[in-house]
VOBA-1610 file (N, C-alpha, C; in pm, whole numbers, padded with zeros to 5 digits, always signed):
BEGIN
Met-04206+13436+00664Met-04301+13548+00672Met-04402+13536+00560Ser-04529+13550+00592Ser-04633+13536+00492Ser-04637+13658+00402Val-04664+13634+00275Val-04671+13744+00178Val-04808+13808+00177Phe-04903+13753+00252Phe-05039+13806+00253Phe-05057+13898+00371Thr-05133+14003+00352Thr-05166+14096+00459Thr-05268+14031+00550Arg-05250+14050+00683Arg-05342+13989+00778Arg-05485+14034+00751Gly-05572+13935+00741Gly-05715+13965+00722Gly-05755+13983+00578Ala-05660+13996+00485Ala-05694+14016+00345Ala-05684+13884+00271Pro-05774+13855+00179Pro-05768+13729+00105Pro-05655+13732+00005Pro-05601+13619-00035Pro-05496+13615-00136Pro-05543+13678-00265Ala-05445+13734-00340Ala-05481+13802-00464Ala-05539+13706-00566Tyr-05496+13579-00558Tyr-05543+13483-00657Tyr-05662+13402-00609Ala-05714+13432-00492Ala-05827+13355-00439Ala-05948+13373-00527Pro-06015+13265-00567Pro-06132+13277-00655Pro-06247+13344-00582Lys-06318+13423-00659Lys-06434+13490-00602Lys-06548+13391-00586Glu-06614+13400-00473Glu-06726+13310-00446Glu-06847+13354-00527Arg-06915+13256-00584Arg-07035+13285-00660Arg-07156+13257-00575Pro-07265+13326-00600Pro-07386+13295-00525Pro-07436+13157-00561Asp-07519+13103-00470Asp-07568+12967-00491Asp-07643+12954-00623Gly-07717+13058-00661Gly-07791+13052-00786Gly-07699+13036-00905Ala-07582+13105-00902Ala-07487+13091-01011Ala-07430+12949-01016Lys-07406+12891-00898Lys-07358+12754-00894Lys-07460+12659-00955Val-07586+12681-00922Val-07692+12595-00976Val-07699+12609-01127Asn-07694+12734-01179Asn-07701+12755-01323Asn-07582+12692-01393Gly-07463+12702-01330Gly-07346+12638-01390Gly-07361+12488-01396Glu-07416+12430-01290Glu-07440+12286-01289Glu-07541+12249-01396Val-07643+12332-01416Val-07743+12305-01519Val-07680+12306-01657Arg-07592+12405-01683Arg-07530+12413-01814Arg-07441+12292-01840Arg-07376+12241-01735Arg-07292+12124-01755Arg-07376+12000-01780Arg-07494+11993-01721Arg-07576+11873-01734Arg-07651+11868-01866Phe-07687+11984-01922Phe-07774+11985-02038Phe-07692+11991-02166Lys-07726+11908-02261Lys-07664+11910-02392Lys-07773+11914-02498Ile-07747+11990-02604Ile-07845+12003-02710Ile-07846+11877-02794Gly-07965+11822-02819Gly-07978+11708-02907Gly-07942+11577-02840Pro-07972+11466-02909Pro-07946+11335-02852Pro-07797+11303-02851Pro-07752+11221-02756Pro-07611+11180-02754Pro-07579+11090-02872Gly-07450+11080-02902Gly-07408+11005-03020Gly-07448+10860-03015Tyr-07436+10797-02898Tyr-07469+10654-02890Tyr-07615+10628-02922Leu-07704+10726-02891Leu-07846+10707-02916Leu-07875+10709-03066Ile-07809+10798-03138Ile-07823+10800-03284Ile-07770+10670-03343Gly-07659+10621-03287Gly-07606+10494-03334Gly-07702+10379-03311Val-07768+10377-03196Val-07868+10273-03168Val-07985+10284-03265Phe-08028+10406-03294Phe-08139+10427-03387Phe-08104+10370-03525Val-07984+10402-03575Val-07941+10351-03706Val-07928+10200-03703Leu-07873+10146-03593Leu-07856+10001-03583Leu-07990+09928-03585Val-08088+09981-03512Val-08221+09919-03512Val-08283+09925-03650Ala-08265+10037-03721Ala-08319+10049-03857Ala-08254+09947-03950Ile-08124+09926-03936Ile-08055+09827-04020Ile-08107+09687-03990Ile-08122+09656-03861Ile-08175+09524-03824Ile-08315+09504-03880Gly-08399+09608-03873Gly-08534+09598-03927Gly-08535+09571-04076Ser-08446+09636-04149Ser-08440+09614-04294Ser-08393+09473-04327Leu-08311+09415-04238Leu-08265+09278-04261Leu-08372+09176-04224Val-08453+09208-04123Val-08558+09116-04080Val-08669+09105-04183Ser-08710+09218-04238Ser-08822+09219-04332Ser-08799+09324-04440Pro-08827+09290-04565Pro-08813+09389-04673Pro-08921+09497-04667His-09025+09475-04587His-09133+09573-04575His-09105+09679-04469Phe-08996+09665-04397Phe-08971+09758-04286Phe-08953+09901-04334Leu-08878+09921-04440Leu-08845+10055-04487Leu-08944+10110-04589Thr-09058+10045-04605Thr-09160+10099-04695Thr-09226+10221-04631Met-09276+10312-04713Met-09335+10435-04662Met-09456+10407-04575Arg-09535+10309-04611Arg-09653+10277-04533Arg-09615+10227-04393Asn-09513+10142-04386Asn-09471+10091-04256Asn-09407+10200-04172Leu-09325+10285-04232Leu-09264+10395-04157Leu-09369+10492-04105Glu-09475+10513-04184Glu-09585+10599-04137Glu-09656+10535-04018Asn-09675+10404-04024Asn-09738+10335-03911Asn-09653+10347-03784Ile-09521+10336-03800Ile-09432+10350-03684Ile-09443+10490-03626Ala-09443+10592-03714Ala-09449+10730-03667Ala-09581+10759-03596Val-09692+10709-03650Val-09822+10733-03588Val-09830+10663-03453Ala-09784+10538-03447Ala-09789+10465-03320Ala-09696+10527-03216Ala-09582+10578-03260Ala-09485+10636-03166Ala-09523+10777-03124Ser-09614+10843-03196Ser-09648+10981-03163Ser-09713+10992-03026Val-09805+10901-02995Val-09870+10904-02863Val-09768+10873-02754Val-09684+10773-02777Val-09580+10740-02679Val-09483+10855-02663Ala-09457+10928-02771Ala-09366+11042-02764Ala-09421+11152-02674Val-09549+11184-02689Val-09611+11287-02604Val-09612+11242-02458Leu-09648+11116-02435Leu-09645+11064-02298Leu-09502+11056-02245Gly-09407+11029-02334Gly-09268+11026-02292Gly-09218+11162-02249Val-09258+11267-02321Val-09222+11404-02281Val-09285+11436-02146Ala-09412+11394-02127Ala-09477+11415-01997Ala-09400+11343-01886Gln-09361+11221-01912Gln-09284+11144-01814Gln-09147+11207-01789Phe-09084+11256-01895Phe-08953+11319-01880Phe-08958+11440-01787Ile-09062+11522-01801Ile-09072+11642-01718Ile-09080+11605-01571Val-09143+11493-01540Val-09152+11448-01400Val-09023+11380-01356Ile-08968+11294-01440Ile-08848+11220-01403Ile-08730+11313-01382Val-08723+11421-01458Val-08609+11512-01445Val-08607+11579-01308Thr-08722+11580-01239Thr-08729+11635-01103Thr-08716+11526-00996Arg-08669+11408-01036Arg-08655+11293-00946Arg-08788+11233-00906Gly-08888+11243-00992Gly-09018+11183-00966Gly-09050+11078-01070Ile-09173+11031-01068Ile-09222+10936-01168Ile-09373+10947-01169Asp-09433+10925-01286Asp-09578+10935-01301Asp-09631+10807-01365Leu-09692+10722-01283Leu-09748+10596-01331Leu-09892+10609-01377Ser-09946+10730-01375Ser-10088+10748-01407Ser-10112+10799-01549Val-10007+10818-01630Val-10026+10882-01760Val-10117+10800-01851Gly-10105+10668-01850Gly-10190+10586-01934Gly-10336+10592-01894Ser-10364+10586-01765Ser-10502+10593-01717Ser-10561+10731-01739Val-10481+10835-01720Val-10531+10971-01746Val-10561+10989-01894Ala-10481+10928-01981Ala-10510+10933-02124Ala-10642+10862-02156Ala-10667+10748-02090Ala-10795+10679-02109Ala-10911+10765-02061Leu-10895+10831-01946Leu-10998+10922-01897Leu-11022+11035-01996Ser-10916+11081-02061Ser-10929+11187-02160Ser-11016+11144-02277Thr-10997+11021-02325Thr-11079+10974-02437Thr-11227+10968-02400Val-11257+10926-02277Val-11396+10913-02234Val-11460+11051-02217Ile-11389+11145-02154Ile-11445+11279-02135Ile-11473+11344-02270Ala-11378+11333-02363Ala-11398+11393-02495Ala-11515+11328-02568Ala-11526+11196-02561Ala-11635+11128-02630Ala-11771+11166-02573Val-11782+11176-02440Val-11908+11213-02377Val-11947+11355-02414Met-11854+11448-02410Met-11886+11587-02440Met-11925+11604-02586Leu-11856+11536-02676Leu-11893+11545-02817Leu-12028+11480-02843Gln-12058+11372-02771Gln-12188+11307-02786Gln-12301+11396-02737Gln-12272+11479-02637Gln-12373+11571-02585Gln-12387+11697-02669Gly-12310+11710-02775Gly-12326+11823-02866Gly-12236+11942-02840His-12138+11930-02751His-12046+12040-02726His-11949+12055-02844Gly-11900+12176-02861Gly-11807+12202-02969Gly-11670+12141-02942Val-11591+12133-03050Val-11459+12071-03038Val-11368+12154-02948Phe-11373+12286-02961Phe-11284+12372-02883Phe-11309+12357-02734Ile-11436+12368-02691Ile-11467+12357-02549Ile-11439+12216-02499Thr-11458+12116-02586Thr-11428+11978-02547Thr-11280+11959-02518Val-11197+12012-02605Val-11052+12000-02586Val-11008+12071-02459Ile-11061+12193-02436Ile-11022+12271-02319Ile-11062+12199-02190Val-11187+12152-02183Val-11236+12087-02062Val-11161+11956-02037Thr-11135+11881-02143Thr-11066+11753-02128Thr-10925+11773-02074Ile-10850+11865-02133Ile-10713+11888-02087Ile-10713+11948-01946Ala-10813+12032-01916Ala-10821+12089-01780Ala-10847+11979-01677Ala-10936+11885-01710Ala-10965+11775-01617Ala-10842+11688-01594Cys-10768+11662-01701Cys-10646+11581-01687Cys-10537+11658-01612Ser-10533+11790-01632Ser-10438+11871-01556Ser-10470+11867-01408Leu-10600+11862-01375Leu-10641+11850-01235Leu-10590+11721-01174Ala-10595+11612-01251Ala-10541+11485-01201Ala-10391+11498-01174Gly-10320+11565-01265Gly-10178+11587-01242Gly-10151+11677-01124Leu-10236+11779-01106Leu-10221+11868-00991Leu-10239+11792-00860Ile-10336+11702-00856Ile-10356+11620-00735Ile-10232+11535-00709Asn-10175+11478-00815Asn-10051+11402-00798Asn-09942+11488-00735Gly-09927+11610-00787Gly-09824+11698-00734Gly-09846+11735-00589Ile-09971+11762-00553Ile-10002+11797-00413Ile-09974+11678-00321Leu-10012+11559-00365Leu-09987+11440-00283Leu-09837+11417-00263Val-09759+11440-00367Val-09615+11415-00359Val-09545+11524-00277Val-09579+11651-00303Val-09504+11762-00244Val-09551+11795-00104Tyr-09682+11809-00086Tyr-09734+11857+00042Tyr-09776+11743+00135Ala-09832+11636+00080Ala-09865+11521+00164Ala-09746+11429+00186Arg-09636+11455+00113Arg-09512+11379+00127Arg-09531+11229+00103Ile-09617+11197+00006Ile-09635+11058-00035Ile-09536+11030-00147Ala-09476+10913-00144Ala-09379+10876-00247Ala-09443+10885-00385Pro-09372+10939-00485Pro-09430+10953-00620Pro-09483+10822-00674Phe-09415+10713-00648Phe-09461+10582-00697Phe-09598+10549-00641Val-09617+10571-00512Val-09744+10536-00447Val-09854+10633-00489Ala-09825+10762-00490Ala-09927+10862-00523Ala-09978+10845-00665Thr-09887+10829-00760Thr-09930+10815-00899Thr-09990+10678-00928Leu-09948+10576-00851Leu-10011+10445-00866Leu-10157+10452-00822Ala-10184+10525-00714Ala-10322+10544-00670Ala-10402+10621-00774Met-10342+10726-00831Met-10412+10803-00934Met-10436+10720-01059Met-10347+10628-01089Met-10368+10539-01203Met-10497+10460-01185Ser-10520+10408-01066Ser-10642+10332-01039Ser-10765+10423-01037Ile-10750+10541-00976Ile-10864+10634-00965Ile-10907+10681-01103Ala-10813+10723-01186Ala-10846+10777-01318Ala-10914+10672-01406Arg-10864+10550-01404Arg-10927+10448-01487Arg-11063+10409-01432Gly-11078+10409-01300Gly-11209+10381-01243Gly-11311+10487-01277Val-11271+10615-01271Val-11363+10723-01309Val-11399+10712-01456Ala-11302+10679-01540Ala-11331+10662-01682Ala-11433+10550-01705Phe-11420+10442-01631Phe-11514+10331-01644Phe-11654+10372-01598Leu-11663+10450-01489Leu-11793+10495-01440Leu-11860+10589-01538Val-11784+10680-01595Val-11841+10775-01693Val-11882+10702-01819Gln-11805+10604-01858Gln-11834+10529-01980Gln-11958+10441-01964Val-11991+10400-01843Val-12106+10314-01813Val-12096+10181-01887Gly-11974+10130-01899Gly-11956+09994-01949Gly-11962+09975-02098Thr-11991+10076-02177Thr-11999+10061-02322Thr-11906+10161-02390Leu-11860+10125-02508Leu-11776+10216-02586Leu-11859+10335-02634Ile-11798+10451-02635Ile-11865+10573-02680Ile-11804+10612-02815Val-11882+10599-02918Val-11833+10627-03054Val-11827+10777-03076Ile-11721+10822-03139Ile-11703+10964-03174Ile-11730+10979-03323Ser-11826+11063-03356Ser-11863+11084-03496Ser-11843+11228-03543Asp-11792+11313-03456Asp-11770+11453-03494Asp-11657+11461-03596Arg-11691+11510-03717Arg-11594+11510-03826Arg-11479+11606-03799Thr-11507+11719-03737Thr-11401+11816-03710Thr-11298+11758-03614Phe-11347+11696-03508Phe-11256+11636-03410Phe-11173+11526-03475Leu-11237+11441-03553Leu-11166+11331-03617Leu-11065+11381-03719Thr-11094+11493-03782Thr-10999+11550-03878Thr-10877+11606-03807Ile-10900+11675-03694Ile-10789+11737-03621Ile-10698+11632-03560Phe-10756+11532-03495Phe-10676+11436-03420Phe-10661+11301-03490Gly-10723+11284-03606Gly-10709+11158-03676Gly-10683+11171-03824Gly-10682+11294-03874Gly-10662+11315-04017Gly-10518+11345-04053Asn-10500+11390-04177Asn-10368+11423-04229Asn-10363+11568-04275Thr-10245+11626-04270Thr-10218+11755-04333Thr-10122+11727-04447Gly-10176+11726-04568Gly-10098+11678-04681Gly-10083+11528-04669Ser-09960+11482-04663Ser-09934+11339-04646Ser-09883+11306-04506Ile-09884+11406-04416Ile-09831+11387-04281Ile-09948+11373-04184Pro-09954+11267-04105Pro-10061+11253-04005Pro-10055+11365-03903Asn-10173+11414-03864Asn-10178+11525-03769Asn-10121+11488-03632Val-10134+11362-03593Val-10080+11323-03463Val-09927+11336-03461Val-09865+11312-03576Val-09720+11329-03585Val-09683+11476-03573Ile-09762+11563-03635Ile-09738+11707-03625Ile-09755+11754-03481Ile-09858+11704-03414Ile-09881+11742-03274Ile-09764+11697-03187Ala-09720+11573-03206Ala-09608+11522-03126Ala-09481+11602-03153Leu-09458+11639-03279Leu-09340+11718-03312Leu-09347+11856-03248Ala-09466+11917-03250Ala-09483+12050-03189Ala-09459+12043-03038Val-09515+11942-02973Val-09494+11926-02828Val-09346+11909-02797Thr-09278+11830-02878Thr-09135+11805-02854Thr-09053+11933-02867Leu-09078+12009-02974Leu-09000+12131-02997Leu-09027+12235-02889Ile-09153+12249-02850Ile-09186+12346-02744Ile-09119+12306-02613Ala-09128+12178-02579Ala-09067+12131-02455Ala-08915+12149-02458Ala-08854+12118-02573Ala-08708+12134-02584Ala-08668+12280-02571Phe-08746+12370-02630Phe-08715+12514-02621Phe-08727+12562-02477Val-08834+12522-02410Val-08855+12566-02271Val-08746+12510-02180Met-08711+12383-02198Met-08610+12324-02112Met-08471+12381-02138Arg-08447+12426-02260Arg-08314+12478-02293Arg-08300+12627-02263Phe-08401+12706-02296Phe-08389+12851-02287Phe-08476+12913-02178Gly-08578+12844-02132Gly-08667+12902-02033Gly-08614+12889-01892Ser-08651+12985-01809Ser-08610+12978-01669Ser-08673+12859-01599Val-08794+12821-01642Val-08859+12705-01583Val-08777+12578-01608Gly-08728+12564-01730Gly-08647+12447-01761Gly-08520+12440-01678Arg-08452+12553-01664Arg-08330+12554-01583Arg-08360+12520-01437Arg-08474+12568-01389Arg-08510+12536-01250Arg-08539+12387-01233Leu-08603+12327-01332Leu-08634+12184-01322Leu-08505+12101-01323Tyr-08410+12138-01409Tyr-08282+12067-01409Tyr-08210+12085-01276Ala-08214+12208-01223Ala-08149+12233-01094Ala-08215+12153-00983Leu-08348+12146-00987Leu-08422+12070-00887Leu-08386+11923-00891Gly-08378+11867-01010Gly-08342+11726-01022Gly-08197+11698-00992Gly-08109+11794-01025Gly-07967+11773-01002Gly-07930+11778-00855Asn-07983+11875-00782Asn-07952+11889-00640Asn-08066+11966-00574Pro-08167+11896-00523Pro-08284+11965-00465Pro-08248+12057-00350Glu-08155+12015-00265Glu-08121+12097-00149Glu-08052+12226-00192Ala-07960+12216-00289Ala-07894+12337-00339Ala-07994+12429-00407Ala-08089+12371-00480Ala-08191+12453-00545Ala-08277+12526-00441Arg-08309+12458-00333Arg-08390+12521-00229Arg-08313+12632-00159Leu-08186+12606-00127Leu-08105+12706-00058Leu-08077+12828-00145Ser-08079+12808-00277Ser-08054+12921-00366Ser-08179+13005-00390Gly-08289+12967-00327Gly-08411+13047-00336Gly-08506+13008-00447Leu-08483+12895-00513Leu-08572+12852-00620Leu-08702+12797-00561Pro-08815+12820-00631Pro-08945+12769-00581Pro-08958+12620-00606Val-08893+12540-00525Val-08883+12397-00548Val-09020+12330-00545Lys-09099+12357-00443Lys-09229+12291-00430Lys-09322+12330-00544Arg-09324+12457-00578Arg-09411+12501-00687Arg-09371+12436-00818Asp-09241+12425-00844Asp-09196+12364-00968Asp-09230+12215-00973Gln-09221+12147-00860Gln-09258+12005-00857Gln-09406+11986-00889Val-09491+12067-00828Val-09635+12058-00856Val-09662+12090-01002Met-09593+12191-01055Met-09611+12227-01195Met-09570+12114-01288Ala-09464+12040-01253Ala-09418+11929-01337Ala-09526+11821-01346Tyr-09586+11785-01234Tyr-09692+11684-01236Tyr-09817+11735-01307Thr-09848+11863-01290Thr-09964+11919-01360Thr-09943+11918-01510Thr-09823+11954-01554Thr-09792+11950-01697Thr-09798+11808-01751Ser-09752+11713-01672Ser-09761+11574-01714Ser-09906+11532-01734Gly-09994+11573-01643Gly-10135+11541-01661Gly-10194+11604-01785Ala-10157+11730-01813Ala-10208+11798-01932Ala-10162+11728-02059Leu-10036+11689-02065Leu-09985+11619-02183Leu-10047+11480-02196Ala-10076+11414-02084Ala-10146+11286-02090Ala-10286+11305-02147Gly-10351+11417-02111Gly-10481+11447-02169Gly-10473+11470-02318Leu-10368+11540-02363Leu-10349+11561-02507Leu-10325+11429-02579Ala-10246+11341-02518Ala-10224+11209-02577Ala-10355+11131-02586Gly-10442+11146-02487Gly-10572+11080-02492Gly-10657+11132-02607Leu-10653+11261-02633Leu-10725+11316-02748Leu-10671+11259-02879Met-10541+11241-02887Met-10482+11180-03006Met-10529+11036-03022Leu-10537+10962-02911Leu-10589+10825-02917Leu-10735+10823-02960Ala-10814+10914-02904Ala-10957+10920-02939Ala-10975+10950-03087Gly-10891+11038-03142Gly-10901+11069-03285Gly-10862+10951-03372Arg-10764+10875-03329Arg-10721+10759-03407Arg-10823+10646-03401Leu-10881+10624-03281Leu-10972+10511-03262Leu-11117+10545-03288Ser-11148+10675-03296Ser-11286+10723-03317Ser-11378+10676-03206Gln-11327+10669-03084Gln-11408+10626-02972Gln-11341+10663-02840Gly-11421+10662-02735Gly-11368+10679-02601Gly-11386+10551-02522Ser-11283+10509-02454Ser-11289+10382-02382Ser-11196+10386-02262Ser-11241+10326-02154Ser-11158+10317-02033Ser-11051+10210-02045Leu-11055+10132-02153Leu-10960+10023-02170Leu-10836+10063-02249Val-10838+10180-02313Val-10723+10221-02391Val-10614+10272-02297Gly-10493+10279-02349Gly-10383+10335-02271Gly-10317+10238-02175Gln-10361+10114-02172Gln-10299+10018-02081Gln-10157+09986-02128Gly-10063+09994-02038Gly-09924+09969-02072Gly-09847+10091-02116Tyr-09917+10203-02136Tyr-09847+10324-02178Tyr-09759+10381-02067Glu-09789+10346-01942Glu-09701+10390-01834Glu-09560+10336-01854Leu-09552+10206-01884Leu-09422+10143-01907Leu-09357+10199-02032Asp-09436+10218-02138Asp-09380+10270-02263Asp-09324+10410-02246Ser-09394+10494-02170Ser-09346+10631-02152Ser-09217+10634-02070Ile-09210+10551-01967Ile-09087+10543-01888Ile-08973+10489-01973Ala-09004+10387-02054Ala-08901+10331-02141Ala-08851+10434-02241Ala-08941+10514-02297Ala-08899+10617-02393Ala-08804+10716-02328Ala-08838+10760-02207Ala-08752+10857-02138Ala-08617+10796-02103Val-08618+10673-02053Val-08493+10610-02008Val-08406+10573-02127Val-08467+10515-02232Val-08390+10483-02352Val-08333+10610-02413Gly-08405+10721-02400Gly-08355+10849-02450Gly-08246+10911-02366Gly-08204+10846-02260Gly-08092+10895-02181Gly-08129+10971-02057Thr-08258+10977-02023Thr-08299+11046-01901Thr-08268+10960-01780Ser-08196+11016-01685Ser-08159+10942-01565Ser-08276+10938-01468Leu-08300+10821-01410Leu-08405+10809-01309Leu-08370+10881-01180Phe-08245+10924-01167Phe-08203+11002-01051Phe-08223+11152-01073Gly-08276+11190-01190Gly-08311+11328-01215Gly-08195+11414-01262Gly-08232+11531-01317Gly-08133+11631-01353Gly-08069+11618-01488Thr-08096+11513-01564Thr-08035+11495-01695Thr-08139+11452-01796Gly-08103+11465-01925Gly-08192+11427-02033Gly-08246+11546-02107Asp-08318+11520-02216Asp-08382+11627-02291Asp-08498+11568-02370Pro-08598+11649-02405Pro-08717+11597-02473Pro-08689+11535-02609Ile-08596+11591-02685Ile-08568+11537-02818Ile-08515+11395-02808Ser-08425+11370-02715Ser-08374+11235-02696Ser-08485+11141-02648Thr-08578+11192-02568Thr-08690+11110-02523Thr-08776+11065-02640Val-08804+11157-02732Val-08884+11122-02850Val-08808+11024-02938Leu-08677+11042-02950Leu-08597+10946-03025Leu-08603+10808-02958Gly-08605+10807-02825Gly-08622+10680-02754Gly-08757+10617-02784Ala-08863+10700-02794Ala-08995+10648-02829Ala-08994+10587-02969Leu-08924+10652-03062Leu-08914+10597-03197Leu-08838+10465-03197Ile-08732+10456-03118Ile-08657+10330-03111Ile-08744+10218-03057Ile-08822+10247-02953Ile-08912+10146-02897Ile-09017+10107-03000Gly-09072+10206-03071Gly-09170+10176-03175Gly-09112+10091-03286Met-08988+10119-03324Met-08923+10040-03428Met-08899+09897-03380Ile-08856+09881-03256Ile-08834+09746-03203Ile-08964+09667-03201Gly-09073+09730-03155Gly-09202+09663-03156Gly-09248+09627-03296Asn-09226+09717-03391Asn-09264+09689-03529Asn-09183+09575-03588Ile-09055+09570-03557Ile-08970+09461-03606Ile-09018+09328-03550Met-09053+09326-03422Met-09101+09201-03362Met-09234+09158-03424Asn-09320+09255-03458Asn-09445+09220-03525Asn-09419+09162-03664Leu-09327+09225-03737Leu-09294+09175-03871Leu-09230+09037-03864Ala-09159+09009-03754Ala-09095+08878-03738Ala-09191+08773-03683Gly-09315+08813-03651Gly-09413+08718-03602Gly-09398+08681-03456Ile-09332+08765-03377Ile-09316+08738-03234Ile-09444+08774-03161Gln-09489+08688-03071Gln-09612+08710-02997Gln-09595+08822-02895Ser-09707+08866-02839Ser-09705+08981-02748Ser-09631+08951-02618Glu-09642+08828-02568Glu-09577+08795-02441Glu-09425+08806-02450Pro-09361+08744-02551Pro-09216+08765-02564Pro-09178+08910-02590Gln-09266+08985-02655Gln-09237+09126-02677Gln-09225+09202-02545Met-09309+09168-02449Met-09300+09232-02318Met-09168+09199-02249Val-09124+09074-02265Val-08996+09034-02206Val-08882+09113-02270Ile-08884+09123-02401Ile-08779+09196-02472Ile-08780+09343-02434Leu-08899+09402-02423Leu-08907+09543-02384Leu-08851+09564-02244Gly-08879+09470-02153Gly-08824+09481-02018Gly-08672+09475-02019Ile-08616+09388-02103Ile-08470+09379-02112Ile-08412+09508-02167Val-08479+09566-02266Val-08433+09694-02322Val-08432+09803-02215Ile-08536+09806-02132Ile-08543+09907-02025Ile-08429+09887-01925Leu-08406+09762-01885Leu-08297+09735-01791Leu-08162+09778-01849Leu-08140+09747-01975Leu-08014+09785-02038Leu-08001+09936-02044Ala-08111+10005-02077Ala-08107+10151-02085Ala-08081+10213-01948Val-08143+10158-01844Val-08120+10210-01709Val-07975+10189-01668Phe-07920+10073-01704Phe-07778+10047-01671Phe-07686+10146-01741Leu-07716+10176-01867Leu-07628+10265-01943Leu-07641+10410-01900Thr-07761+10453-01858Thr-07783+10594-01827Thr-07774+10622-01678Ser-07857+10557-01598Ser-07862+10586-01455Ser-07757+10510-01376Gly-07715+10395-01424Gly-07621+10314-01349Gly-07476+10338-01383Gly-07447+10439-01465Gly-07309+10466-01502Gly-07248+10358-01589Gly-07333+10289-01666Gly-07282+10180-01747Gly-07186+10225-01856Ile-07214+10341-01916Ile-07127+10390-02022Ile-06987+10417-01967Gln-06981+10480-01848Gln-06851+10508-01788Gln-06778+10378-01755Arg-06852+10276-01708Arg-06789+10149-01676Arg-06733+10082-01801Ile-06810+10088-01910Ile-06763+10028-02035Ile-06638+10099-02085Arg-06639+10232-02079Arg-06521+10307-02122Arg-06399+10273-02037Ala-06420+10260-01905Ala-06308+10225-01817Ala-06254+10087-01850Ala-06344+09993-01878Ala-06300+09857-01912Ala-06223+09856-02044Leu-06271+09933-02142Leu-06201+09939-02271Leu-06064+10004-02257Ser-06055+10105-02171Ser-05926+10172-02153Ser-05823+10078-02092Lys-05869+09984-02007Lys-05776+09888-01948Lys-05726+09787-02050Leu-05806+09762-02155Leu-05767+09665-02257Leu-05672+09723-02360Arg-05659+09855-02363Arg-05569+09917-02460Arg-05424+09887-02424Pro-05335+09872-02527Pro-05192+09847-02497Pro-05128+09966-02429Lys-05029+09937-02341Lys-04960+10042-02270Lys-04878+10126-02367Arg-04859+10252-02332Arg-04779+10341-02415Arg-04631+10302-02408Asn-04560+10326-02520Asn-04416+10300-02530Asn-04382+10154-02503Gly-04480+10067-02525Gly-04453+09924-02510Gly-04438+09878-02368Val-04471+09960-02271Val-04457+09923-02131Val-04576+09838-02090Ser-04553+09728-02027Ser-04658+09638-01984Ser-04643+09610-01836Asp-04737+09531-01785Asp-04733+09498-01644Asp-04615+09408-01608Ser-04555+09343-01711Ser-04444+09251-01685Ser-04309+09321-01680Thr-04306+09453-01694Thr-04180+09527-01691Thr-04116+09510-01554Pro-03982+09478-01547Pro-03918+09458-01416Pro-03913+09585-01336Ala-03896+09569-01205Ala-03894+09684-01116Ala-03774+09772-01146Ser-03787+09901-01121Ser-03681+09997-01150Ser-03569+09981-01048Ser-03444+10009-01092Ser-03329+10008-01003Ser-03327+10135-00922Pro-03248+10141-00813Pro-03245+10261-00730Pro-03208+10385-00808Glu-03120+10368-00914Glu-03081+10487-00989Glu-03196+10544-01070Asp-03296+10458-01102Asp-03410+10504-01181Asp-03517+10569-01097Val-03508+10556-00965Val-03610+10611-00877Val-03582+10758-00855Pro-03681+10847-00865Pro-03659+10989-00842Pro-03601+11013-00704Ile-03521+11123-00692Ile-03456+11154-00566Ile-03558+11174-00455Ser-03674+11235-00491Ser-03774+11262-00389Ser-03829+11136-00327Arg-03811+11021-00395Arg-03863+10895-00343Arg-03752+10806-00286Arg-03628+10857-00273Arg-03518+10777-00221Arg-03486+10819-00079Pro-03529+10742+00020Pro-03508+10781+00160Pro-03361+10787+00198Asp-03274+10712+00127Asp-03134+10715+00164Asp-03071+10850+00139Leu-03113+10919+00028Leu-03060+11052+00000Leu-03127+11156+00087Glu-03256+11133+00122Glu-03324+11230+00207Glu-03259+11236+00345Gln-03204+11125+00392Gln-03141+11120+00524Gln-02992+11154+00518Gly-02942+11191+00400Gly-02801+11228+00387Gly-02708+11110+00378Val-02757+10992+00345Val-02675+10872+00334Val-02648+10844+00188Asp-02522+10825+00152Asp-02483+10799+00014Asp-02476+10649-00008Ser-02559+10600-00097Ser-02559+10457-00125Ser-02498+10424-00259Ser-02436+10523-00325Ser-02386+10499-00460Ser-02246+10439-00462Gly-02173+10439-00349Gly-02039+10379-00353Gly-01962+10407-00227Pro-01856+10332-00198Pro-01780+10350-00074Pro-01688+10470-00077Asn-01655+10527-00195Asn-01559+10636-00203Asn-01622+10772-00180Arg-01759+10776-00163Arg-01827+10904-00143Arg-01877+10909-00001Gln-01871+11030+00061Gln-01911+11046+00200Gln-02028+11140+00209Ser-02105+11121+00312Ser-02222+11207+00335Ser-02178+11340+00388Asn-02263+11443+00368Asn-02237+11575+00420Asn-02241+11577+00571Asn-02304+11477+00633Asn-02315+11474+00777Asn-02197+11404+00845Thr-02105+11346+00765Thr-01995+11269+00823Thr-01897+11361+00893Glu-01858+11326+01016Glu-01763+11409+01090Glu-01621+11382+01042Gly-01534+11483+01058Gly-01393+11468+01026Gly-01361+11499+00883Asn-01448+11570+00808Asn-01415+11610+00672Asn-01297+11705+00675Pro-01202+11691+00585Pro-01088+11781+00585Pro-01129+11921+00544
//
């Protein structure tokens, strides 16, 4: 007889949660504050290798050069992270950054103020990101194809606006903001740090960040739970375009010019920063701080190769190997595979090994002995089964 009343659920039956609660729980499990331990270990290891390769690696001047060079990649890496976390990719960030330098240089040359120049430049780059989002979400074009097309379009527009010649930037205010120092700290480093902290705060505590993680983790569950999936995807690409525009302003301040030729290769660098930082290409995992740490690791590796006298072509090969290794460890479950392999190499507990002889029938649990389950006694001839007829 059942102890449950007909039609009533068991007293211990778990209460069902709404889909939104399931999504939020999944988000909390996926997100961790700060970079993972292995990433910090890699950072320290690369720093040690750099100090062994060259005595100039740990000098203040060289460390400042690494930070300045990595600041642009860090901002582009955060832009790439916001898109990758939604299971997308943005190959146009480098070209949009080049377009940003040209727009800013032209506007400053025409006598516009720094404030209006910055606003118009970032707005134009946000428009490029918005077009990417519309193509991906509503036109249903693959992110790789849509952003690859925008990469060509943005650089072509930059070349047309530039009219084939470099545009020199001489505005002192602009150069001070995006190319100067505050005390002994370069302003581009401060900008990159501010972008990183804001992005980390939004992704950790903002509802937008939780929705983006939910979208990347399980798009169908996010849609069924009522989240604005399409709007968030478009917003992610738009934000990526805006951050690419900001990175272009940082480049323009450093180079004191606008050019359609800058930013080449930054697409690969931004993806590498996000992936090395632990962001999965399958979406739903990662964080901006780890992405920036990945950008610093890439910058340190490039600096070490420069100090060692390695040419640019081998550097590209090494960077590609680093990306493959990072993808294997993060998106390919490489860390779990390594842990599983190491666990198999550990010695068995209590000295038990694979060579231990098979157990005797007496050592086998009763539940696994079919002779006792059938009422047959196999322990000796003087004992009889309960089923034997003629018991006295």
